[in-house]
C-alpha positions as CSV (number, residue, x, y, z in Angstrom):
1,M,-43.5,-101.9,68.1
2,S,-46.6,-104.0,68.4
3,E,-46.8,-107.4,67.0
4,L,-48.8,-108.2,63.8
5,K,-51.9,-110.4,64.6
6,P,-53.1,-113.2,62.4
7,D,-56.0,-112.2,60.2
8,S,-58.2,-115.1,61.2
9,E,-58.0,-114.3,64.9
10,K,-57.6,-110.5,65.2
11,K,-59.2,-109.2,62.1
12,E,-61.2,-106.6,63.9
13,E,-58.2,-105.4,65.8
14,R,-56.2,-105.3,62.6
15,L,-58.8,-103.3,60.8
16,S,-58.9,-100.9,63.8
17,D,-55.2,-100.5,63.5
18,K,-55.4,-100.0,59.8
19,E,-58.0,-97.2,60.3
20,K,-55.7,-95.6,62.8
21,V,-52.9,-95.7,60.3
22,N,-55.2,-94.1,57.7
23,T,-56.0,-91.2,60.1
24,E,-52.3,-90.4,60.4
25,K,-50.9,-91.3,56.9
26,I,-52.1,-91.1,53.4
27,N,-53.1,-94.6,52.2
28,A,-52.1,-96.0,48.9
29,E,-55.1,-94.6,47.1
30,E,-54.5,-91.0,48.5
31,L,-50.8,-91.2,47.6
32,N,-51.7,-92.4,44.2
33,A,-54.1,-89.5,43.9
34,E,-51.5,-86.9,44.9
35,E,-48.6,-88.3,43.0
36,P,-49.1,-88.3,39.2
37,N,-48.9,-91.7,37.7
38,A,-47.1,-92.4,34.4
39,E,-50.1,-91.4,32.3
40,E,-50.6,-88.1,34.2
41,L,-47.0,-87.3,33.9
42,N,-47.2,-88.0,30.2
43,A,-50.2,-85.7,30.1
44,E,-48.5,-82.9,31.9
45,E,-45.1,-83.1,30.4
46,P,-44.7,-82.3,26.7
47,N,-43.6,-85.3,24.6
48,A,-40.5,-85.1,22.3
49,E,-42.3,-83.2,19.6
50,E,-43.9,-80.7,22.1
51,L,-40.5,-80.1,23.7
52,N,-39.0,-79.5,20.4
53,A,-41.7,-77.0,19.6
54,E,-41.6,-75.3,23.1
55,E,-37.9,-75.4,23.9
56,P,-35.2,-73.5,22.0
57,N,-32.8,-76.5,22.1
58,A,-31.8,-79.5,24.1
59,E,-29.1,-77.6,26.0
60,E,-31.6,-75.2,27.4
61,L,-33.7,-78.1,28.5
62,N,-30.7,-79.6,30.2
63,A,-30.0,-76.3,31.9
64,E,-33.5,-75.8,33.3
65,E,-35.0,-79.3,33.6
66,P,-33.4,-81.7,36.1
67,N,-31.9,-84.8,34.6
68,A,-32.8,-88.3,35.6
69,E,-30.4,-88.3,38.4
70,E,-31.7,-85.0,39.8
71,L,-35.3,-86.3,39.5
72,N,-34.3,-89.4,41.4
73,A,-32.7,-87.1,44.0
74,E,-35.6,-84.7,44.2
75,E,-38.7,-86.8,43.5
76,L,-39.8,-90.0,45.1
77,N,-39.3,-92.7,42.6
78,A,-41.5,-95.8,42.3
79,E,-39.4,-97.7,44.8
80,E,-39.6,-94.9,47.3
81,L,-43.3,-94.6,46.8
82,N,-43.7,-98.3,47.4
83,A,-41.6,-98.0,50.4
84,E,-43.9,-95.3,51.8
85,K,-47.1,-96.7,50.4
86,P,-47.4,-100.4,51.1
87,N,-49.7,-102.0,48.6
88,V,-52.0,-104.9,49.2
89,E,-49.5,-107.6,48.3
90,K,-47.0,-106.0,50.6
91,L,-49.5,-105.9,53.4
92,N,-50.3,-109.5,52.8
93,E,-46.6,-110.3,53.1
94,E,-46.4,-108.5,56.4
95,K,-49.5,-110.2,57.7
96,P,-48.8,-113.9,58.0
97,N,-51.8,-116.2,57.7
98,T,-52.9,-118.7,60.2
99,E,-50.8,-121.4,58.9
100,E,-47.6,-119.3,59.2
101,I,-48.5,-118.4,62.8
102,D,-48.9,-122.0,63.6
103,E,-45.4,-122.7,62.3
104,E,-43.5,-119.8,64.0
105,P,-44.1,-116.9,66.4
106,P,-44.9,-113.4,65.0
107,A,-41.9,-111.3,64.1
108,A,-41.3,-107.6,64.4
109,S,-41.8,-105.6,61.1
110,E,-39.4,-102.9,60.1
111,D,-42.0,-101.3,57.9
112,E,-44.4,-100.8,60.8
113,D,-42.2,-98.0,62.2
114,F,-42.9,-96.1,59.0
115,F,-46.7,-96.4,59.4
116,F,-46.6,-95.3,62.9
117,D,-44.2,-92.4,62.4
118,D,-45.3,-89.1,64.0
119,N,-47.5,-86.6,62.2
120,K,-44.9,-83.8,62.0
121,A,-42.3,-85.9,60.1
122,Y,-45.0,-87.1,57.7
123,E,-46.3,-83.6,57.1
124,A,-42.8,-82.4,56.4
125,R,-42.3,-85.1,53.8
126,R,-45.6,-84.4,52.2
127,A,-44.9,-80.6,52.1
128,A,-41.5,-81.3,50.5
129,R,-43.2,-83.6,47.8
130,L,-45.8,-80.9,47.1
131,E,-43.1,-78.2,46.8
132,R,-41.0,-80.3,44.4
133,R,-44.1,-81.0,42.3
134,N,-45.0,-77.3,42.2
135,K,-41.4,-76.4,41.1
136,L,-41.6,-79.0,38.3
137,R,-44.9,-77.5,37.1
138,R,-43.4,-73.9,37.2
139,R,-40.5,-75.1,35.2
140,K,-42.8,-76.6,32.6
141,K,-44.8,-73.4,32.5
142,R,-41.7,-71.3,31.9
143,L,-40.6,-73.7,29.1
144,R,-44.0,-73.4,27.5
145,I,-43.7,-69.6,27.7
146,A,-40.2,-69.6,26.3
147,G,-41.4,-71.9,23.5
148,C,-44.1,-69.4,22.6
149,I,-41.6,-66.6,22.6
150,V,-39.3,-68.5,20.3
151,V,-42.1,-69.3,17.9
152,A,-43.2,-65.6,17.9
153,A,-39.6,-64.5,17.3
154,A,-39.2,-66.9,14.5
155,A,-42.5,-65.7,13.0
156,A,-41.3,-62.1,13.3
157,I,-38.0,-62.9,11.7
158,G,-39.8,-64.7,8.9
159,I,-42.1,-61.7,8.4
160,G,-39.0,-59.4,8.5
161,I,-37.3,-61.5,5.9
162,G,-40.4,-61.4,3.8
163,F,-40.6,-57.6,3.8
164,Y,-36.9,-56.7,4.3
165,G,-35.1,-59.7,3.2
166,E,-32.2,-58.0,1.4
167,E,-31.7,-55.3,4.0
168,L,-31.8,-57.8,6.8
169,Q,-29.3,-60.1,5.1
170,N,-27.0,-57.1,4.5
171,F,-27.4,-56.1,8.2
172,V,-26.6,-59.7,9.3
173,S,-23.6,-59.8,7.0
174,E,-22.3,-56.5,8.3
175,Q,-22.7,-57.7,11.9
176,Q,-20.9,-61.0,11.1
177,V,-17.9,-59.0,9.6
178,K,-17.8,-56.8,12.7
179,I,-17.9,-59.7,15.0
180,A,-15.2,-61.5,13.0
181,Q,-13.0,-58.3,13.3
182,M,-13.7,-58.0,17.0
183,V,-12.8,-61.6,17.6
184,K,-9.6,-61.2,15.6
185,S,-8.7,-58.1,17.5
186,A,-9.6,-59.7,20.8
187,D,-7.4,-62.7,19.9
188,R,-4.5,-60.5,19.0
189,K,-4.9,-58.4,22.1
190,T,-5.2,-61.5,24.2
191,E,-2.0,-62.8,22.7
192,E,-0.2,-59.5,23.3
193,E,-1.5,-59.5,26.9
194,K,-0.3,-63.1,27.4
195,T,3.2,-62.1,26.1
196,A,3.2,-59.0,28.3
197,Q,1.9,-61.0,31.3
198,Q,4.6,-63.6,30.8
199,T,7.3,-60.9,30.6
200,N,5.9,-59.1,33.6
201,A,5.6,-62.3,35.5
202,E,9.2,-63.2,34.9
203,A,10.2,-59.6,35.8
204,E,8.1,-59.7,39.0
205,A,9.6,-63.1,39.9
206,E,13.0,-61.5,39.4
207,N,12.1,-58.4,41.5
208,A,10.0,-60.1,44.1
209,V,12.8,-61.5,46.1
210,T,14.3,-59.0,48.5
211,P,18.1,-58.2,48.2
212,E,18.7,-60.0,51.5
213,V,17.2,-63.2,50.1
214,Q,18.9,-62.8,46.7
215,D,22.2,-62.4,48.4
216,T,22.0,-65.8,50.1
217,D,22.8,-67.9,47.0
218,G,26.5,-68.1,47.6
219,L,27.6,-65.1,45.5
220,S,30.7,-63.3,46.5
221,E,30.3,-59.8,47.9
222,E,31.6,-58.4,44.6
223,D,29.0,-60.3,42.6
224,K,26.2,-59.3,45.0
225,T,27.1,-55.6,44.4
226,L,27.2,-56.2,40.6
227,Y,23.9,-58.0,40.7
228,R,22.2,-55.1,42.5
229,Q,23.7,-52.6,40.2
230,A,22.5,-54.5,37.2
231,K,19.0,-54.7,38.7
232,Y,18.9,-51.0,39.4
233,A,20.0,-50.2,35.8
234,A,17.2,-52.5,34.5
235,K,14.6,-50.7,36.7
236,Q,15.7,-47.5,34.9
237,Y,15.2,-49.1,31.5
238,D,18.9,-49.4,30.7
239,Y,18.6,-53.1,29.8
240,D,21.7,-53.1,27.6
241,K,23.8,-51.9,30.5
242,A,22.3,-54.4,32.9
243,I,22.8,-57.3,30.5
244,S,26.4,-56.3,29.7
245,M,27.3,-56.0,33.4
246,L,26.2,-59.5,34.1
247,Q,27.4,-61.2,30.9
248,N,30.9,-59.6,31.3
249,S,31.2,-61.0,34.7
250,E,33.3,-64.2,35.2
251,T,30.5,-65.5,37.4
252,Y,28.0,-65.4,34.5
253,Q,28.8,-68.9,33.1
254,T,28.2,-70.6,36.4
255,S,25.5,-68.5,38.0
256,E,21.9,-69.4,37.3
257,K,20.8,-66.2,39.0
258,F,22.9,-64.1,36.6
259,Q,21.6,-66.1,33.6
260,H,18.0,-65.8,34.6
261,A,18.3,-62.1,35.2
262,V,19.8,-61.6,31.7
263,K,16.9,-63.6,30.2
264,V,14.4,-61.4,32.0
265,Y,16.1,-58.1,31.0
266,Q,16.3,-59.3,27.4
267,K,12.6,-59.9,27.2
268,K,11.8,-56.6,28.8
269,K,14.1,-54.9,26.3
270,E,12.3,-56.6,23.4
271,S,9.0,-55.3,24.8
272,C,10.1,-51.7,24.6
273,V,8.8,-49.3,21.9
274,S,10.5,-46.3,20.3
275,W,8.8,-43.1,21.4
276,P,8.2,-40.4,18.7
277,L,10.6,-37.6,19.5
278,D,8.3,-34.9,18.4
279,Q,5.8,-36.0,21.1
280,V,8.1,-35.5,24.1
281,T,6.8,-32.8,26.4
282,H,9.1,-30.5,28.5
283,V,7.9,-29.0,31.8
284,F,9.6,-26.5,34.1
285,Y,9.4,-24.7,37.4
286,H,11.0,-21.8,39.2
287,T,12.3,-22.0,42.8
288,L,9.8,-23.8,45.0
289,I,8.0,-22.0,47.8
290,K,8.6,-23.6,51.2
291,D,6.6,-21.1,53.4
292,T,3.5,-19.8,51.6
293,G,2.8,-17.4,54.5
294,K,6.0,-15.5,53.8
295,A,5.9,-15.7,50.0
296,F,2.2,-14.6,49.9
297,D,2.5,-11.9,52.6
298,G,1.1,-9.1,50.4
299,D,4.2,-7.2,49.7
300,Y,5.2,-6.0,46.2
301,K,6.8,-9.4,45.3
302,S,3.8,-11.5,46.4
303,G,2.1,-11.2,43.0
304,D,5.1,-12.3,41.1
305,Y,5.5,-15.3,43.3
306,D,1.8,-16.1,42.8
307,Q,2.3,-16.0,39.1
308,V,5.5,-17.9,38.4
309,M,6.3,-19.9,41.5
310,T,5.0,-23.3,42.6
311,T,4.7,-24.5,46.2
312,I,6.4,-27.6,47.5
313,D,3.0,-29.2,48.2
314,E,1.9,-28.5,44.6
315,F,5.2,-29.8,43.2
316,N,4.9,-33.1,45.1
317,Q,1.4,-33.7,44.0
318,I,2.3,-33.0,40.4
319,T,5.3,-35.3,40.5
320,Q,3.2,-38.1,42.0
321,S,0.4,-37.6,39.4
322,M,2.9,-37.7,36.5
323,Y,4.5,-40.9,37.9
324,D,1.0,-42.5,38.3
325,K,0.3,-41.6,34.7
326,G,3.5,-43.4,33.5
327,Y,5.7,-40.4,32.9
328,V,9.5,-41.0,33.0
329,M,12.2,-38.3,33.1
330,V,14.5,-38.4,30.1
331,S,17.6,-36.4,29.2
332,I,17.5,-33.8,26.5
333,Y,20.6,-35.7,25.2
334,D,18.4,-38.8,24.8
335,M,16.4,-36.9,22.2
336,A,19.3,-35.7,20.1
337,T,23.1,-35.9,20.1
338,A,25.7,-33.5,18.8
339,D,29.1,-34.6,17.4
340,E,32.3,-32.7,17.9
341,N,31.4,-30.4,15.0
342,G,28.0,-29.5,16.3
343,N,26.1,-31.6,13.9
344,M,22.9,-32.9,15.4
345,N,21.5,-36.5,15.1
346,A,18.1,-37.7,16.3
347,G,18.3,-40.0,19.4
348,E,16.0,-42.8,20.4
349,I,14.0,-43.3,23.5
350,L,13.0,-46.9,24.2
351,L,10.4,-47.5,26.9
352,P,7.9,-50.2,27.8
353,P,4.4,-49.7,26.6
354,G,2.5,-47.4,28.9
355,K,5.5,-45.2,29.8
356,V,5.7,-41.6,28.6
357,P,8.9,-39.6,28.4
358,F,9.2,-36.0,29.5
359,V,12.0,-33.5,30.0
360,L,12.3,-31.5,33.3
361,S,14.0,-28.2,34.0
362,Q,14.1,-25.5,36.6
363,D,15.0,-21.8,36.1
364,D,17.0,-19.4,38.3
365,V,18.5,-22.0,40.7
366,C,20.7,-19.3,42.2
367,Y,18.7,-18.2,45.3
368,Y,18.7,-14.5,44.6
369,H,19.2,-11.9,47.3
370,Y,15.7,-10.5,46.8
371,M,14.2,-13.8,47.8
372,D,15.7,-13.7,51.3
373,G,13.1,-14.0,54.1
374,D,10.3,-14.8,51.6
375,G,10.0,-18.5,52.4
376,F,12.5,-20.0,50.0
377,A,15.6,-22.2,50.5
378,T,18.9,-20.3,50.5
379,K,21.3,-22.7,48.9
380,L,22.0,-26.3,47.9
381,I,24.5,-28.4,49.9
382,V,25.9,-31.9,50.0
383,D,25.2,-33.4,53.4
384,E,27.3,-35.9,55.4
385,E,25.7,-38.8,53.5
386,G,26.7,-37.3,50.2
387,K,23.0,-36.4,49.4
388,I,22.0,-33.1,47.9
389,R,19.9,-31.0,50.3
390,N,18.8,-27.4,50.9
391,E,19.6,-25.0,53.6
392,Y,16.7,-22.8,54.9
393,V,17.0,-19.9,57.4
394,E,14.4,-20.1,60.1
395,D,12.8,-17.0,61.7
396,D,15.3,-17.2,64.7
397,G,18.3,-17.2,62.3
398,S,19.0,-20.9,62.8
399,I,19.7,-23.1,59.7
400,S,17.5,-26.1,58.8
401,V,18.7,-28.7,56.3
402,G,16.2,-30.6,54.3
403,D,14.5,-31.1,50.9
404,Y,13.1,-27.7,50.2
405,D,13.4,-27.4,46.4
406,M,13.2,-29.4,43.2
407,V,16.6,-31.0,43.0
408,P,16.6,-32.8,46.4
409,L,12.8,-33.5,46.1
410,I,13.4,-35.3,42.8
411,D,16.4,-37.1,44.1
412,R,14.3,-38.5,47.0
413,F,11.5,-39.4,44.7
414,V,13.8,-41.4,42.4
415,E,15.4,-43.1,45.4
416,E,11.9,-44.5,46.1
417,H,10.9,-44.8,42.4
418,P,13.9,-45.6,40.3
419,D,11.6,-46.2,37.3
420,F,10.7,-42.5,37.2
421,S,14.2,-41.9,35.7
422,Y,15.2,-43.1,32.2
423,R,18.7,-44.5,32.5
424,G,19.5,-42.2,35.4
425,A,18.3,-39.0,33.9
426,K,17.2,-36.1,36.0
427,G,16.4,-32.5,35.0
428,I,18.2,-29.4,33.7
429,V,19.1,-26.7,36.1
430,A,19.2,-23.3,34.4
431,L,21.6,-20.8,35.9
432,T,22.2,-17.1,35.7
433,G,25.5,-15.7,37.3
434,Y,25.0,-12.2,38.5
435,N,24.1,-13.4,42.1
436,G,26.3,-16.5,41.8
437,I,24.9,-20.0,41.5
438,L,23.2,-22.6,43.7
439,G,23.2,-20.1,46.6
440,Y,26.9,-19.4,46.5
441,R,28.2,-15.9,45.7
442,T,30.5,-17.0,42.9
443,D,30.5,-13.9,40.7
444,S,33.7,-11.9,40.4
445,S,31.7,-8.7,41.2
446,Y,31.5,-9.7,44.9
447,E,35.3,-9.5,45.0
448,T,36.0,-6.5,42.7
449,R,33.0,-4.4,44.0
450,P,32.6,-2.2,41.0
451,D,30.9,1.2,41.4
452,D,27.7,-0.1,39.9
453,L,27.4,-3.0,42.4
454,D,23.7,-3.3,43.3
455,A,22.3,-2.6,46.7
456,D,21.5,-6.3,47.5
457,K,25.1,-7.3,46.9
458,V,26.4,-4.5,49.0
459,K,24.0,-5.4,51.9
460,W,25.0,-9.1,51.7
461,L,28.7,-8.3,51.7
462,D,28.3,-6.1,54.7
463,E,26.6,-9.0,56.5
464,H,29.4,-11.4,55.5
465,P,32.7,-9.7,56.2
466,D,34.5,-13.1,56.0
467,F,33.4,-13.6,52.4
468,N,36.0,-15.4,50.2
469,L,35.4,-15.8,46.5
470,N,37.5,-18.9,46.1
471,T,35.8,-20.6,49.0
472,E,32.4,-19.8,47.5
473,R,33.4,-21.2,44.1
474,E,34.9,-24.3,45.5
475,N,31.7,-25.1,47.5
476,A,29.6,-24.4,44.5
477,A,31.7,-26.6,42.2
478,R,31.5,-29.4,44.7
479,V,27.7,-29.3,44.8
480,A,27.5,-29.0,41.0
481,Q,29.7,-32.1,40.6
482,A,27.5,-34.0,43.0
483,M,24.5,-33.0,41.1
484,K,26.0,-34.1,37.8
485,D,26.9,-37.4,39.4
486,E,23.2,-37.8,40.2
487,G,22.2,-37.2,36.6
488,W,21.5,-33.4,36.6
489,L,22.4,-31.2,33.7
490,F,23.2,-27.5,33.7
491,A,22.1,-24.8,31.2
492,S,22.8,-21.1,30.7
493,H,19.9,-18.9,31.5
494,T,22.2,-16.0,30.4
495,W,24.4,-14.4,33.0
496,G,22.2,-11.4,33.6
497,H,18.8,-12.9,32.9
498,Q,18.6,-11.2,29.5
499,N,15.7,-11.2,27.0
500,V,17.6,-12.4,23.9
501,S,14.8,-11.3,21.5
502,Q,15.3,-7.7,22.6
503,I,18.9,-7.1,23.4
504,S,21.5,-6.3,20.8
505,L,24.1,-8.7,19.5
506,E,26.8,-6.8,21.3
507,R,25.1,-7.1,24.7
508,L,24.4,-10.8,24.1
509,Q,28.1,-11.3,23.4
510,A,29.1,-9.4,26.6
511,D,26.6,-11.3,28.7
512,T,27.7,-14.7,27.2
513,Q,31.3,-14.0,28.1
514,K,30.5,-13.2,31.7
515,F,28.7,-16.6,31.9
516,K,31.6,-18.4,30.5
517,E,34.0,-16.7,32.9
518,N,32.0,-17.0,36.1
519,V,29.7,-20.0,35.7
520,D,31.1,-22.5,33.1
521,P,34.3,-23.3,35.1
522,L,32.1,-24.3,38.1
523,I,29.7,-26.6,36.2
524,G,32.1,-28.0,33.6
525,G,30.6,-26.0,30.8
526,T,27.3,-26.5,29.0
527,D,25.9,-26.5,25.4
528,I,22.3,-25.9,26.5
529,I,20.8,-22.5,26.7
530,I,17.3,-21.9,28.3
531,F,16.2,-18.4,27.4
532,A,15.1,-16.1,30.2
533,F,11.6,-14.6,30.1
534,G,10.6,-17.5,27.8
535,A,11.9,-15.5,24.9
536,D,13.4,-17.0,21.7
537,L,15.5,-16.0,18.7
538,T,12.7,-16.5,16.3
539,S,9.1,-17.7,16.4
540,V,8.2,-21.1,14.8
541,E,10.5,-20.8,11.8
542,D,14.0,-22.3,11.8
543,Y,16.9,-20.5,13.5
544,S,19.0,-18.1,11.5
545,G,20.7,-14.7,11.9
546,E,23.6,-13.2,13.8
547,K,22.4,-14.1,17.3
548,F,22.0,-17.7,16.5
549,E,25.2,-17.9,14.6
550,Y,27.0,-16.3,17.6
551,L,25.5,-18.7,20.2
552,K,26.2,-21.6,17.9
553,S,29.8,-20.5,17.6
554,Q,30.0,-20.5,21.4
555,G,29.1,-24.1,21.6
556,Y,25.4,-24.0,22.2
557,N,23.6,-26.9,20.5
558,Y,20.3,-27.1,22.5
559,Y,17.8,-24.2,22.8
560,C,14.7,-24.0,24.9
561,N,12.0,-21.3,25.1
562,V,8.6,-21.3,26.8
563,D,5.6,-22.7,24.9
564,S,2.2,-23.6,26.3
565,S,1.5,-26.3,23.7
566,Q,1.9,-29.9,24.6
567,Y,4.8,-30.5,22.2
568,F,7.2,-28.3,20.3
569,V,10.3,-30.0,19.0
570,Q,12.7,-29.1,16.2
571,I,15.6,-31.4,15.4
572,R,17.7,-29.8,12.7
573,S,21.1,-30.5,11.3
574,N,22.8,-27.9,13.5
575,Y,20.6,-27.4,16.5
576,F,17.9,-28.9,18.8
577,R,15.0,-26.8,19.9
578,Q,12.2,-27.5,22.4
579,G,9.4,-25.6,23.9
580,R,8.7,-25.8,27.7
581,R,5.5,-25.7,29.7
582,N,5.3,-23.7,32.9
583,L,3.7,-25.5,35.8
584,D,3.0,-22.5,38.0
585,G,0.2,-20.5,39.6
586,Y,-0.6,-18.6,36.4
587,R,-1.0,-21.7,34.2
588,M,-2.9,-23.7,36.8
589,Y,-5.3,-20.8,37.5
590,Y,-5.9,-19.6,34.0
591,N,-5.3,-22.6,31.7
592,P,-5.8,-25.8,33.8
593,E,-7.1,-27.6,30.7
594,L,-3.6,-27.3,29.1
595,L,-2.2,-29.4,32.0
596,S,-4.8,-32.1,32.1
597,D,-2.5,-34.7,30.5
598,L,-0.1,-34.2,33.4
599,F,-2.3,-33.6,36.5
600,D,-5.6,-32.2,37.7
601,A,-4.8,-28.6,38.4
602,Q,-7.9,-28.0,40.5
603,S,-7.0,-30.7,43.0
604,V,-3.3,-29.6,43.0
605,F,-3.8,-25.9,43.4
606,D,-2.6,-24.7,46.8
607,S,-5.4,-23.2,48.8
608,S,-3.0,-20.8,50.4
609,R,-2.5,-19.0,47.0
610,P,-4.1,-15.6,46.7
611,V,-6.7,-15.5,44.0
612,P,-7.2,-14.3,41.5
613,V,-3.7,-14.9,40.4
614,P,-2.3,-11.7,38.8
615,T,-2.4,-11.5,35.0
616,M,0.7,-11.1,33.0
617,G,1.8,-7.7,31.6
């Protein structure tokens, strides 16, 4: 930094320095010319009245125009300008006169560094100032345009009111009413969502902790087991059972975990809604196809399989789709109950909002002889872990054990998704008896070998010389009991797969007695009959007549036919009746729209199916 020289001695040198400064920096006059002064700003910026005319309101101004602090931050204020543009007085202060020099030596000036700064820094500051000034001008321009638009809109509204005053007022009034209704509805919905979120949050907090973490709070092993059982019951919507289990425990009074769980389950119970019983759908399958290459091999049975059977891959996709849509398996006994005299009473299904009940069933779970070698499982068994599985005969004659049909597949799915089952309900398994049940040859004809024994039975007996009827029945009964323990129900499909709408009363009576002698003892009896061929005793009218009176006298309270409609339910004083929807190749191919509430048939349809699927009849 050079020293300042006294004016009297170095005036020419000082002026030379000053000219040099002027070549590198804008002097005070140039800066004043570039920066608008107060009058120019007042001339460019609208005054209060102009702003009121141009701007919609003060809030918009505040949103678009920088406030005082922002202006101070963005624009160089007067002090900053003075700091950058030394005026004459300031220069005089920096240039001591002769008398001052005589008193003390010249001192270094901090301001001099600013004047002798490099050109790049100055140009950057100048460009920044110009950019800020341009932004301010653009904002003002936008405000003026907005003001013009507001004025034009106001004029248009005024004209509209002049020409259409009454209509416009009516329109405004209607819109106000609609808006008020929307706000009210939104508030109510928000309140419901808050309540639901609170309940779900507490439930998630209850379920978020893994069993291992939950079990570390000092509970005894017995209480840990009880807690897990209650939690599982609650997952399956049996909140009363879960609450009762915990409250009846001696630990309840001292366990905060038990008390908190009861509070959560009580709130979830209160959130449930009663489902209309006449809007519960019922879906069913036949035996599932494990190997499509064998089932659809082109022989005389291939067309029938294509029509009425479903592949394992299709079944799994349908099950997942229904679960994703909120469907929950319920028992037919949840829909109606029968007292000891056969009088029917409507039940109640309570589910959280968004859940949809349905009944599931499967026909002909007997594994008939004619299906051997066609890609189907051969029987149901109970494995070493106590789980229900299937046996399947491989090409080399070896036996594979796995989940190859509806019962084990549903069991596995519920193990992973307990909330797919309402209070532990599974499906209904409809049985005939002429080839035995569940893959076991349990009919007395295998032992008595009557003259009219069909060829399939004769062939099977020849291949199994060690056959023992009692052993077959014991094994079948053991599997049936394991299934019942898992929530499965059994139904009569008539012993001989009879069409009840066509056979005589006498034949119906004989067939029913065969079922009661050969099947009922193995399954513990049943009061459900699922008609073969989708037949029925009547059409839509109420039941009456000899056949119904006979079946009712034999203890049948629940009757199911086949109906493609979404819902068909009758609850009468002396019977329950429900239509069922077939989820098979025929329905997926010809009527996919009838299944859209359950799944997308096009995406589920197995590409290995022969098409077109054969028509019925």
